[in-house]
C-alpha angles and dihedrals in degrees: 000000000000117000100228123162106255122213097220105119112231117238114233100230135024119329148166115243115201128185141129119276114281097024092117102257093141095042091051094047095049088059092042102044104034113177092023125146102255128205111186109194091180084077105089093215092051092045093053091046096053094040088057097039113017089168087073086083088069090053092048092052091046089053091059104045093167094054115104101180129063120187120193109189117210094358093182088077090069107023093171086076089074090073091054091045091053091049093048092047090053096047099043116033090184092073121094116201127201115190118188125196141173093193130046093189100093094036097067095083136053117022093351093098091050094048095042089071093051103038122060117224125238130174134211120215134189115281118297116222092244089057090058094044113181090002092068115106120180091207093051093044089054090052103045104007127224105282105135092220090058097038092051095048124110088232107028098179092053092046090050092052090051093049096085092043089053090057093046091051104036104031112020102033099033093051092042091234092154132028096216111044090180092058089049089051090053088048092055090057097040093052092049085075086065094054107127092004139097107282116245108180093183090059093047091049090053090050091050094042092230134111123279091242088055091051090048088054092048091051089051089054091051090053094044090052087050091237095124142019138195129231115211129213117268105235106159112137088351115195097181137048106273134195116253104212126098126236119242128223135174108230095248132032092227093053088051092051091049094054098038109099113224128197139162093284094052115097112224092215090057092052091046092046091058090045090053092051091048091049091055090045094055091049092051091047091051091046090054094045095049093049093047092194097135099266122146137207118234141155129219126222130163123210087244090065105259108137136180111197099219140015119186110197131175146117091295105024141050119166141141123216130192120196122208127184092215137105092217131048120229125197090246090059090067096049097099093045090053089052093048091048089052090057095037111029092169093063122096110232133195143168121224117206140163096253124109102233131077109232138180116213120179088343093304116121114231107200130189104250095227091052091049094051095044090055098044104112125164090231093059132059122254110258091010109170 
């Protein structure tokens, strides 16, 4: 895996670090917490040991009295350790714990509630374009995504294809999260058609040939495993009738491409258009997470069909962004942004497209998408002039 400087700010004390598998949590922590006591629960022997005797952590810490940092990697694999961590944190305030996880499902019970009040939460996302610098390529990012595990592999395409299988085998099947793994695998493909679109669970259920309640459960598993997220409708001070359903995204454009079936009737530009929108979504989500200033990610769609792909709203930011997979901007492409600007004149607005020139049409900046992503840094504002 490439050693690239990540933009996630490191909390001073103890914290939870969440993020999908392969996003570089362990690599980042090994640079950040050198000399830490390290418990790697991805190692099957360590997992069995700490599942059987979680109190061994107490003995491990006692054996290294000078150590200040304790890292438990993939803590959800032995959730009973949370009780021991809580006890140690109470008895020795010098210790700093970092607990990583790629699933929040098993951590919601037991000592989780006690620790959640003491440990701050941070999240690791796929690479941002600005982290890669000159190595960032929009075309390549749309093909294989920006998951560090995939990008750093000798054969990225093959690793990407195996990514979903890894989750099915190591997370879903091993933890018995679903009874029918085959139905869940069909669901992963079926819901890929909803990537970047308004979520219709009844339609996904018909495609999978399972009940709607089952699909709701499957979607909950996807979100718990941090493989997907939803974007709600922006409805503050609404002046028009808006839709009520969320939009759905896989957490990485490459993972979406690997799960999205393609056949003779599928238009490549449609698939790439959804991948492009997802790539922007994951960047905006990472920008929000790394700033940790209370902003949220939304979209805006009226019942008459006017839609703005993304709205970022928070104490320090309010902007609306439309994404177009086109090398030229037409007047019709700006219609939804004009409507949004009428309702919210205080918001900054912009259109991202695949051209090479920065334009201004009717006072709306039209920015090359690659330029926008390459300049999106948590220390600067979105659409800063």
